[in-house]
Phi, psi and omega in degrees: 000329183301316184301341175272358180281151173280064178236157172255123180251129183249122191259001180222163178238121175276164180309324179294321176296315179298323178291315177300319176295319176294330174292318176292331179288319180290320184289313197245352177057044175270168177291162181297319180304312180297319181296320180291316174303313177297322177290321179292323176297313182298319176304320184262005180060038184248153173285153172267121178279127184197168174242357186271080180300320184304310186283327195250339185306320178297325179292319181291321180293336175277349179080014184276346178202161178249150183229153168246100186285130182256006166195000000 
């Protein structure tokens, strides 16, 4: 069913993505999965869609990423 959604699935990380994710992880102490999601959104200039205000509010306030809040 996921393949029917209007999503792009990326199965690999290039060195630039890994470096970007590491930067997010180091600066904001987020999980590796969240750091990769942030790096992917940054790479494509897209907002990160989430409902996790606890994790991402400080990042949004810093201006380091854009978010689309789903609740």
